[in-house]
VMD Tcl script that draws the C-alpha trace (Angstrom):
set ca {
  {0.22 -0.22 0.09}
  {2.93 2.23 0.74}
  {4.25 2.07 -2.68}
  {0.56 3.23 -3.99}
  {0.60 5.71 -1.68}
  {3.77 7.30 -2.87}
  {2.66 7.45 -6.81}
  {-1.10 8.60 -5.95}
  {0.47 11.66 -4.16}
  {3.33 12.11 -6.91}
  {0.32 11.98 -9.61}
  {-1.61 14.23 -8.08}
  {0.97 16.76 -7.51}
  {2.28 16.18 -11.49}
  {-1.50 17.21 -12.41}
  {-2.26 19.62 -9.62}
  {-2.04 22.96 -11.81}
  {-5.48 21.20 -13.76}
  {-7.26 21.26 -9.89}
  {-5.79 24.54 -8.99}
  {-7.93 27.67 -10.44}
  {-4.73 29.75 -9.57}
  {-3.31 28.59 -12.92}
  {-6.49 28.77 -15.13}
  {-7.99 32.22 -16.56}
  {-4.72 33.44 -17.58}
  {-4.04 34.00 -13.85}
  {-0.30 34.18 -12.71}
  {0.08 32.01 -9.34}
  {2.89 32.96 -7.22}
  {6.33 32.19 -7.45}
  {6.24 30.31 -4.14}
  {3.57 28.13 -5.05}
  {5.06 27.48 -8.61}
  {8.21 26.72 -6.83}
  {6.72 24.51 -3.88}
  {5.15 22.60 -6.57}
  {8.46 22.10 -8.62}
  {10.49 21.09 -5.54}
  {7.55 18.39 -4.80}
  {7.56 16.64 -8.61}
  {11.18 16.98 -8.59}
  {11.61 14.80 -5.67}
  {8.83 12.70 -6.43}
  {10.77 11.80 -9.59}
  {13.88 11.11 -7.32}
  {11.89 8.61 -5.21}
  {10.87 7.23 -8.20}
  {14.67 6.42 -9.59}
  {15.73 5.54 -5.92}
  {13.03 2.77 -5.96}
  {13.94 1.42 -9.20}
  {17.66 1.47 -8.49}
  {16.67 -0.71 -5.14}
  {13.52 -2.86 -6.34}
  {11.90 -4.53 -9.22}
  {8.14 -4.72 -9.72}
  {6.51 -7.64 -10.85}
  {2.54 -7.76 -12.08}
  {1.05 -11.04 -11.81}
  {4.69 -12.69 -11.85}
  {5.85 -10.92 -14.60}
  {8.63 -8.48 -13.94}
  {8.04 -4.95 -15.40}
  {9.69 -1.67 -15.78}
  {8.77 0.53 -12.97}
  {7.96 3.41 -15.26}
  {4.98 0.88 -16.76}
  {2.69 1.23 -13.56}
  {3.41 4.85 -12.96}
  {2.62 5.75 -16.97}
  {-0.06 3.41 -16.51}
  {-1.88 5.08 -13.42}
  {-1.23 8.61 -14.69}
  {-2.96 8.01 -17.82}
  {-5.84 6.46 -15.91}
  {-6.03 8.59 -13.25}
  {-6.08 11.52 -15.85}
  {-8.82 10.04 -18.00}
  {-10.89 9.22 -14.94}
  {-10.51 13.06 -13.64}
  {-11.64 14.31 -17.19}
  {-14.62 12.19 -16.93}
  {-15.36 12.89 -13.79}
  {-15.03 16.70 -14.53}
  {-17.60 16.12 -17.30}
  {-20.15 14.43 -15.38}
  {-20.15 17.20 -12.55}
  {-20.56 19.99 -15.30}
  {-23.50 18.29 -16.61}
  {-24.88 18.08 -13.70}
  {-24.20 21.72 -12.30}
  {-26.15 23.31 -14.83}
  {-25.27 26.93 -16.48}
  {-26.41 28.75 -13.75}
  {-24.08 27.75 -11.28}
  {-21.18 27.42 -13.40}
  {-19.62 30.47 -12.43}
  {-19.99 30.48 -8.55}
  {-16.98 30.84 -7.33}
  {-13.64 32.72 -7.45}
  {-11.44 30.11 -8.73}
  {-14.05 27.62 -10.29}
  {-12.46 26.04 -13.31}
  {-14.73 25.45 -16.59}
  {-14.56 21.50 -17.79}
  {-13.20 22.56 -20.76}
  {-10.35 24.21 -19.31}
  {-9.49 21.17 -17.34}
  {-9.16 19.16 -19.92}
  {-7.05 21.11 -21.54}
  {-5.03 21.63 -18.82}
  {-4.30 17.84 -18.28}
  {-4.02 17.14 -21.76}
  {-1.35 19.68 -21.51}
  {0.45 18.75 -18.80}
  {0.59 14.79 -20.64}
  {2.05 16.68 -23.35}
  {4.77 18.60 -22.03}
  {6.04 16.23 -19.49}
  {4.75 12.71 -20.36}
  {3.77 12.93 -23.99}
  {3.87 8.90 -24.15}
  {0.79 8.43 -22.37}
  {-1.32 10.16 -24.38}
  {-2.60 7.48 -26.81}
  {-3.32 5.63 -23.70}
  {-4.86 8.31 -22.27}
  {-6.89 8.70 -25.13}
  {-7.84 5.28 -24.80}
  {-9.77 5.70 -21.18}
  {-10.78 8.63 -21.71}
  {-12.84 7.19 -25.29}
  {-13.71 4.34 -23.04}
  {-15.08 6.53 -19.67}
  {-12.63 5.62 -17.40}
  {-13.80 5.75 -14.17}
  {-11.06 4.16 -11.49}
  {-8.75 6.24 -9.89}
  {-7.04 3.45 -8.29}
  {-4.83 0.56 -9.56}
  {-6.74 -1.67 -12.01}
  {-4.01 -3.78 -13.12}
  {-2.71 -7.05 -11.67}
  {-1.60 -7.78 -8.07}
  {1.94 -6.12 -7.45}
  {4.55 -7.55 -5.89}
  {7.78 -5.65 -5.18}
  {11.21 -7.93 -4.78}
  {14.68 -6.29 -3.68}
  {17.00 -5.87 -6.63}
  {19.54 -7.77 -5.14}
  {22.80 -9.25 -7.17}
  {21.44 -12.81 -7.69}
  {17.95 -11.53 -8.93}
  {19.70 -9.20 -11.84}
  {21.73 -11.86 -12.66}
  {18.42 -13.90 -13.40}
  {16.73 -11.52 -15.15}
  {19.46 -11.09 -17.36}
  {20.21 -14.55 -18.33}
  {16.04 -14.81 -19.21}
  {15.25 -13.75 -22.64}
  {12.39 -11.79 -21.14}
  {14.00 -9.36 -18.75}
  {12.09 -6.23 -17.58}
  {9.07 -5.71 -19.48}
  {8.65 -2.35 -20.70}
  {5.10 -2.74 -21.84}
  {2.98 -5.35 -20.23}
  {1.94 -7.96 -23.18}
  {-1.30 -8.47 -21.97}
  {-2.46 -4.88 -21.82}
  {0.02 -2.81 -23.58}
  {0.12 1.32 -23.04}
  {2.46 2.50 -25.60}
  {2.07 2.64 -29.12}
  {4.10 0.00 -30.95}
  {6.98 2.44 -32.32}
  {8.12 3.84 -29.50}
  {11.28 3.35 -28.29}
  {12.12 1.91 -24.95}
  {14.96 4.03 -24.84}
  {12.53 7.37 -25.40}
  {10.96 6.73 -21.60}
  {12.52 9.61 -19.64}
  {12.84 9.03 -15.64}
  {13.66 12.28 -14.94}
  {10.59 14.10 -17.27}
  {10.10 18.09 -17.69}
  {8.33 19.76 -14.74}
  {4.70 20.58 -15.63}
  {3.16 22.78 -16.39}
  {6.57 24.73 -17.85}
  {6.76 25.68 -13.74}
  {10.47 25.32 -13.91}
  {10.63 28.19 -16.56}
  {8.41 30.10 -14.85}
  {9.87 29.74 -11.90}
  {13.21 31.06 -13.27}
  {12.07 33.90 -15.49}
  {9.83 35.68 -12.82}
  {13.12 35.39 -10.35}
  {14.78 36.79 -13.39}
  {12.21 39.48 -13.37}
  {12.45 39.84 -9.57}
  {16.26 40.65 -9.75}
  {15.60 43.32 -12.78}
  {13.28 45.16 -10.79}
  {15.39 45.26 -7.70}
  {18.45 46.43 -9.72}
  {16.40 49.04 -11.21}
  {15.28 50.27 -8.10}
  {18.88 50.31 -6.66}
  {19.53 52.18 -9.53}
  {16.95 54.88 -8.84}
  {18.24 55.22 -5.60}
  {21.45 55.65 -6.39}
}
mol new
graphics top color blue
foreach p $ca { graphics top sphere $p radius 0.5 }
foreach p [lrange $ca 0 end-1] q [lrange $ca 1 end] { graphics top cylinder $p $q radius 0.2 }
display resetview
């Protein structure tokens, strides 16, 4: 359960701008908010890397690349979020849609979700689209039972001798396109959505403003 708890938290952090009205309607979130989110996402990717260095994931007894579980959960959670948002939007009615200072319009929410995936995890977009088209509603893991094995020298040696090794995509439930090269799976994708650039740019603007103020005072 702890493994999934970390994945759920990381996935929600990655998609969090879509759920936060301060990232919508042309608003500029504060530098502190963007830095906090960026910091959290970076540390989540570090945890994934740390986990992969020490453990192997087995699905139904088959060893798989740890990114398969993460990317599948990310796409399914994103699709379920949009499906839920559409259902809420239909129930609300037009007269209630503009209530609340940070109310998020469903179309903007869906667009933000897709933008985040396009920016940092484009490899999951085809699977996300399939889940969305089928009305996927599950936020929790829907795959086979998960086993976690310590990455000991004996286990690593056995995997290297096996013809299969670690599956990068599960044959019984593929999430990637057939022409995707496993080398394209980035364990440290860009921070979303352009938040790192926003932080650096706004910090640079702030330094420029401070310099101008000092110049005026002198």
